[in-house]
C-alpha positions in Angstrom: -80.8 83.7 87.3 -79.1 80.3 86.8 -82.1 78.3 87.6 -84.0 80.2 85.0 -81.3 79.6 82.5 -81.2 75.8 83.3 -85.2 75.6 83.2 -85.1 77.4 79.7 -82.5 75.0 78.5 -84.4 72.1 79.8 -87.4 73.4 77.8 -85.6 73.6 74.6 -84.1 70.1 75.1 -87.6 68.8 75.6 -88.8 70.3 72.4 -85.9 69.0 70.3 -87.5 65.5 69.4 -90.8 67.3 68.6 -89.0 69.7 66.2 -86.9 66.9 64.6 -90.1 65.0 64.0 -92.0 68.1 62.6 -89.0 68.7 60.1 -89.2 65.0 59.1 -93.0 65.2 58.6 -92.7 68.5 56.6 -90.2 66.7 54.2 -92.4 63.5 53.8 -95.4 65.9 53.1 -93.4 67.7 50.4 -92.3 64.3 48.9 -96.0 63.1 49.0 -97.5 66.3 47.4 -95.5 65.6 44.2 -98.2 62.5 43.9 -100.9 64.4 45.4 -104.3 63.8 44.4 -105.1 67.0 42.6 -108.7 68.6 42.0 -110.4 66.9 38.9 -107.5 64.4 38.9 -107.6 62.0 36.4 -105.8 58.4 36.8 -102.8 57.6 34.9 -103.3 55.9 31.5 -104.8 52.5 32.3 -105.6 53.3 35.6 -108.8 54.2 37.1 -110.1 55.9 40.0 -111.4 52.4 41.0 -107.7 51.2 40.7 -106.2 53.8 42.9 -108.9 53.6 45.5 -109.4 57.4 45.4 -110.8 60.1 43.5 -111.0 63.9 43.6 -114.2 65.8 43.0 -114.4 69.2 41.3 -114.4 71.1 44.6 -110.9 69.8 45.5 -112.2 67.1 48.0 -110.5 63.7 47.6 -112.8 60.6 48.4 -112.2 57.0 48.8 -114.0 55.4 45.9 -115.7 52.6 47.9 -117.4 52.4 51.5 -115.7 50.4 54.3 -117.8 47.4 52.9 -117.9 45.1 56.0 -120.8 45.4 58.6 -122.4 48.2 60.1 -120.5 51.1 62.1 -121.4 53.2 64.8 -120.3 56.9 64.0 -116.9 56.5 66.5 -116.0 53.4 64.4 -116.5 55.4 61.2 -114.6 58.2 62.4 -111.8 56.1 63.8 -111.7 54.1 60.2 -111.1 57.3 58.4 -108.6 58.6 61.1 -106.5 55.6 60.8 -107.0 55.2 56.9 -103.7 55.3 54.9 -104.4 55.6 51.1 -102.7 57.1 48.3 -99.8 58.0 50.5 -102.0 60.0 52.9 -103.2 59.7 56.2 -105.2 62.8 56.8 -108.5 61.1 56.1 -111.8 62.4 57.7 -115.7 62.0 57.6 -117.4 64.1 54.9 -119.5 67.0 56.0 -123.1 66.3 55.1 -123.3 69.0 52.4 -120.4 67.1 50.6 -122.4 63.7 50.8 -125.4 65.5 49.4 -123.2 66.6 46.4 -122.4 62.9 46.0 -126.0 61.8 45.8 -127.1 61.6 42.0 -131.0 61.5 41.7 -130.9 60.9 38.2 -130.1 57.4 38.8 -132.6 54.7 38.8 -135.1 54.5 41.8 -134.5 51.7 44.3 -130.6 51.9 43.6 -127.8 53.5 45.8 -127.7 56.9 43.8 -124.3 57.5 44.4 -122.2 59.5 41.9 -119.5 57.8 39.8 -116.7 56.8 40.4 -117.9 56.2 44.0 -119.4 52.9 44.9 -121.3 51.6 47.8 -121.8 48.2 49.0 -125.3 46.7 48.3 -126.1 46.5 52.2 -125.6 50.2 52.5 -128.6 52.4 53.6 -126.8 55.5 54.6 -123.2 57.0 55.2 -122.1 58.6 58.4 -121.1 62.4 57.9 -118.9 64.6 60.3 -121.9 66.9 60.9 -123.5 67.1 64.2 -127.3 67.6 64.0 -127.7 71.4 64.5 -131.1 70.7 66.4 -129.6 68.2 68.6 -126.0 68.1 69.4 -126.2 64.4 70.7 -127.0 63.3 67.3 -125.0 63.3 63.9 -126.2 63.3 60.4 -126.0 60.5 57.8 -127.1 60.4 54.1 -129.4 57.9 52.8 -128.1 57.2 49.2 -131.2 55.2 48.2 -133.6 58.3 48.8 -131.1 61.4 49.3 -132.6 62.0 52.7 -130.7 63.2 55.5 -131.2 61.2 59.0 -130.3 62.2 62.4 -129.0 59.3 64.5 -127.2 58.9 68.1 -123.5 58.7 67.7 -123.7 55.1 69.2 -126.1 53.7 66.9 -125.2 50.4 65.1 -127.0 48.9 62.6 -126.0 46.6 59.7 -126.6 49.1 57.1 -124.4 52.3 58.3 -121.2 52.7 56.3 -118.4 55.3 55.9 -116.7 57.2 52.8 -113.6 59.0 53.8 -112.5 62.4 52.2 -109.4 64.6 52.3 -108.6 68.2 51.1 -106.6 67.7 47.9 -103.2 69.3 47.8 -103.4 69.7 51.7 
């Protein structure tokens, strides 16, 4: 019986650092929520979405306003870029779903341009943006959206071309 009590005490003691870290994280999250990008959020007077580096759409998804802008990325590098991004006081960024990227395509913009919905901006060298959506017809590939045509493309995860970029997203208020 004593051995069981000792093991239980040891398990509780092992969890203490985790519980303390969770409480600290919860407090930090509450503090950050005060400045959280809310759905349809407007920038403070004199500050634009471009200045902030993020913008929240009408569906409650917060976007980085610019792509990564440097060189081509594999899907894994793009996912890592979002996972490690800290912007607007948040670190829970991820790759957008392909349907979310579709909503950011603006076919009314002139042909032969990157037809991305403002205030989002893509570098001139961008041909497509990686999504977090695996191709439903081929699980070894992932979908990307070409913003000059609005077409979806399926690429292998490890594909590296000069023109693949990333926009990151997070759920506003999360």
